N, C-alpha and C positions, 0 to 999 in steps of 0.2 A: 664486622656490620652485624647490625639485629636485622634477621630475616622472618622476622613475627610481624604479622599484619593483621590489625584489628579491623573490626567490620560491624556495623552498623546498616542495619536494616530495619526502613520504614515502611509499613502495608507488609501483613501477613497473611493477604489474601493466597489464592491459586497459586502464582508465582514466586511470592515473597517466601509461602510456606515450602513452596518445592527448592528454591534456591538456598532454604535454610537449611533443610534436611541433606543437600547435596555437599554443600560445607560440612555439615555433621560428619555423616557417614562417609565422605573422600577425603577426611584431612590426612591421613595419613600415606592415604596414596599421592596425594597433590603435595606433600613435604616431600615425599619419596622422589618425584619427578621434577619438580621446580626447586625444593632446599626449603619452600616459602611454609611456615605455620600458620594458616589462616585460624583465627579466633572469633568467634561472634560473640562480640561486646554487651551489646543490646538490641533486643527487637520494639521495636512500637507498631502497637495496634490498637484500636480502641474498643475492640472487642475482642478480650479474651474468652468468652464462654462456648463460643463455637466449636465444637469437638476439627483436631486437624491429624495429621498421620504420625506428625513429632511435635510434641510439645518441650518448649525451652524450659531449665531455670526458672523457677520464679525470679530469681538475682538481675535474670537477665530482660525479663519483660518490662514495658512501660508503655503506659499509655499518651507519656507526652512526648511530641519530635525532639522538644528541644532538650531533653537529656542524650540524645542521639547528637543532635547539630552541634551541642555545643561541649560535648567529650572530648575534653584535648586529648585522650588517649586514641579516639577512633581513627582510623587512617583514612578509610572509603567510609560513605552514606552510601546505602543501597537505595535509592528511590522508588516505590512501587505503588505509589499511593494513586497516581491515576489524575487524572481531569488537571483543573488551570490550577486551583488553590487547593490547597497549602502547597500543593510541588513545586511552585514556582520560587514561594519564599523558601521551602524546604531545599531546593538545588541551588539557589543564588548567595544564600545564607553559608550554607557546606563551602561554597568555594570561595567565598568571603574568606573564611574560617581556615582557608590553606589547605582543606581535605577534597580528597579526589571523589568525585561523586560517579555513580554509575545509575542507569537511569532506563525505563522502559516506555516511557512515556511518549508517545507521537503524535498526542494534542497537542501537549506542553511543545515540543518542539519543532514541530510544523507552524509555531508562531516566533519563537524565541531559539530557535538554534545559534544563529549567528552572535547573540547577545549571549548567550550563556559560555559557548566556546570562549568569546572573548573574557569575560569574567575569567575564565577557566584559567586564561593565558596570564591574564595580569597578576594573577596571583600565584603563580608558578604551581601549577596542579593540572588534573587533567578531567576529563569529561565524558564518560563512555557510555553508550546508548546504540551499541548494535543489536539490542533486543528489540527496539523500537518497530523497525522493519522487517518482516518477514521471518520472524521466530528466529530458528535453529540456522535460518540461510544465511551465512556470513556476509550479507551484500556488503555492507558499510566498511569491513575488514578489507573485503576483495577490492571497492573502489579507491582506498584510502590509501593503501600500501602495494597489494599487490598489481594493481594494473593505473601505479602511479605514473608511470613513463608515456601511458595512453591520453591520446586524447579521444572524451566518450563522446558518440556521434549520435547514440540512440539507445532508450532504455524502455522495454516493453515490460509490463510486469502484471502476475497474477496473482494480486498482495493481498486478498481477502478470500479466506477460507468459506465462510459460509457462502457466499455468492459463486462462489466456484462447482463447491456440492450443489446448490439448486438449480444451474444452468446444467451440470451433468444430468442430474433424475432429467431435465426436463427432455436431455438428449435422449440419453438411454433408454429410458422408462417411460418416453412421453409423456410426463404430468403435467397440468399446467401448473403456474408459477405458485398459485395459493397451496396446491396439494404439496409441491417440494418443498415449501416455505415450513407446511406444518412437518413434514419428514426430518427435516434440518434442524426443527425446537424437538423433535420427538430423541433424535439422535445425541441431542447434546452440542451442535454445530451453530443452531442459531439463540440468541439470548430472546428473555420473552418479548423484548422492544427491540429488533432487530434494525432499526431505521439506521444506525450508521454502518452499517454493511450492506444493506440493499441501495441504499440512497447513493453509496461513493464515496461517501464523505471518508470511511475509516481508511480506502484507496487511496485517497486524497491525500489526506496527513500523511502518508509513507512517502507518496512519489515528492512530496515536497521536502522532506528530510534529502532523501537519497539523491534527488537532481538540486540540490542545494551544493552536494558535493561534489556531484559528477560536474557542473557546468559553472562551478566558482559564481554564482550568480543568487543573490537573495533571492528566495521563493517563500511564498506563504500559500497555503490550499484554497485564499481566497482569490488568486492572481488567474485563477484558469478554470475552463467546463467540468461540472460534475454533473454526469447525469447516473439513474440507478437502474435496475434490471427489472423494476417493474411492471415495465410497459411491455415487455418481451414476451409473446405471445406462441402458445405451442406451432401456429404453421408459419412463424418468421423460423423458428427452430428447424422445420422439415425444409421450408423453402431454401436456408441456407445449406443445409444438405444435399439437395438434388445441385446446387451452385458447384458444390464443391469447399464448401467453406463448416465451419463452427461456430457459434456463436459465445464471446467469452466477454468476461467485465475485464478491460484492458486499463491500466495506467501507463499511457504513453511520455515518454519527453522526448524529442529528437532536436538536433541542432536544424536550422535553415537560416542560412547566410550569418548575420550577425544576431541572430534571434534564438530562441530557443521554443518551441513548440509544445506545450502542456494539455494535456487532457486526461479524462477520466470519464468512459463510457463503455457500453455493451459497444463492439463491435464483432463483425464478419473477419473472422482470419482463414485463412487458406488450411486445408486439413494437411498440407503436407508441410506446414511451420511446425517447428519446435516446440510452440506453445500450445499448439491443438492437441496434445494428446496430454495435457495435464488436466488432470481430473478429481472430482473427489473434493477432499479439505484442503490438497496440496497446493503449494505456491511455489510460482517458477518467476526468474529474471531473466529476461533474455538483454544481452550488452550486444552495442557493436563499438568498436573504437580502431584506431588506425592503426594497431601494433597487433592486437589481438586478433581482430575480423569480426567475429561471432562468437559467441559463449549463452551456454545457460546454466544456469543455479537452478537448484529445483529441489525442493523438502519439503517438510511440515512447517508449517508458518501459523499456528497456533496450537493453545493449551500451555499449560503449566510447566510439562518438561521440557518442550524447544526452547518454551522464552527463558526457562531457565538457564538451558545450558547456555544462551546468550551472555547472561548476564555473570554466570561465572567465566564466559573465556573473559569477559570483560576485566573483571575482578583480579584474575591471576595475570592478564597481561600490564594494568596499569601497575599493580604488586610489585613488579620487576623495573620496573619505569621509577616505583618512590626509591627503591632498594638501592637502585644506581646512584643516586642520592645527586644525581644533575637532571636538570630538567630540559626536559627537550618539546619544546611548546608548539601547540598547534598552530601552526603557519597557514591562515586560510585567506587567500588572495582571489579579490573580487576581481572579476573583470570588468571593470565599468562598461566598455561597448554593449557586452550583452544587454540585449532586453528580450521582455517576454511577448513573444507573436499575438497578434489581436485574434481572436477568433475568424472574425469575418475573413481573414486573408490566408486560413487556412485550406490548402489541395489535398485531396483524397479522392477515393471513388464511393459512390454510393450503394445503400440497396435501400429501395423506396417500394412499400407495399400501397396501392391503393383500392379504395374500396369502393367499385364503381359499378354503375347498373349496365348490365350486359346487351349494348345496343350498338349499333351502328355509328362510328365515326367517333365514340370516346376516345379508343386507343389513339385517335389521330389529333383529337384535342388537348391529348395530353401531351404528345411529344411536342406540339405546337408549341404550349408553354415553356417546355424544357428546351428546346430548340434557341426561343426569342431571350432564353438567359444564358446561353453558350455552354448549354449540357447537352453531351453525348449519350447516348442510348448504346450499351454493351451490349445486352441480353435483355430479352421478355420471357417472363413466364405467364400466359393466361392459359388455364388446362379448363377450367367449368366453364358449362353454359349453361343459362337461368335467366332467359329474357324479363322474370318478372321479380327477382333477386339481385342486390347487389354481389359483385363477386371479386374476389381479389387479382389485381394485378401488380406483377412482381416486376418490377425491372432493375437494372445494376449496370451504372454510371458508367463512363472514363472518368478519369481524373477530372474534379469540377471545383469550383471557389466556392467556400461553405455562404460566405452573400449570397451568392447565385442561385443556390439550393435553396435558402431560406427564401428568399423573394419568389422562385419559382413553387414552391410547394404550398407558400402563403394563397397564390393566385389559384394553383389548382384545387385545393380545397373549395374557393368558393363556387367552382364549378357545380351545376344543380346536378351534372351525373353523378358526383362524388359522394358517396352517403357517411362517411366517416371520416376522421383526422387522418391524414396519412401518417403511414410509420416510416419514421426515418431512421436508417444508420448505419454507420458510417462503415469501410472496408479498410483492414490494416493488413496490407497484401507484403 
């Protein structure tokens, strides 16, 4: 049996260069542990002038990805280009050429995961994508293999290190959002344009991937609510702490009867919850299942080394399957009865911060609108007294329906005593 695997890497940025360095430096270690010799046959990148920690020999370098995709000697293509194109063409063409593919491309997979898994299966090969979600945390492998006997009922994740760092700084250092974001940029935790992170889109792409697997339902990040953290104010952080909560950007997927409820948004989470103490740039995924009950996976979710750890893990796992010379297809069974829950039907608790004139009867007016929309108040905080200025009134509701909350808040915002748009943050107990 041939125990040599040739690898081609397309994209030699942070993750690509780290992956190549690991395969190069630990080649003897991997051979000793697995019996497999990993050889980097080709590395493709459009820029070979930028300095790297390790520079491959000239005969390994290329700027044409077709030299990797069409090289008959290459067994596994590692796609680390990112974005949609040319990544989609690279992956689909490689799979059709009977090559296994490993990718970290969360954007592409959040749109095309099921299609690419089908192409891999039709061509008796494999698609590995552990690095697309939560860096070094083995969430895909855990759901696919370790929890194969389970019916997953809930996923709640902190899936973006940038936003978690910002909210942690706002909580621990009492910073404003803008100051915390500036700090994240200076520390290298946020891109110069952090839109994908702070808007919640990055977390949504990752949630779409793991939810597709967990709930056997075709899911795209276009299917559900996505809200970012830029509207979270320092006073919301302080009020949440007083109420016994912390605010986190959560990616949430839950079974609700025959539907799956999916959403990404800032949320109040009890200080007693396992996710509450996940701070800084760390990621975590909390799962509930019918057999394992509750579990938390925690670790570094971003950066070259954590991501390349997951990439190399996929390379090793797929190599073992290739060397057995017997295909084990990825049988992805869709549950046809499973539907995506409409946001209007969401039932949860809510944090409401009104900015109202400090006058008699204001609280009663707000409570009246809430009551007429079947929303019950659990607690109220109204500390400041200033008849000449608008002051915050904070309410925590009992469980309510999203459409009723939206209708009530719209009506309350039109009251003459309300001077700013009401802050609405969902609660995840």
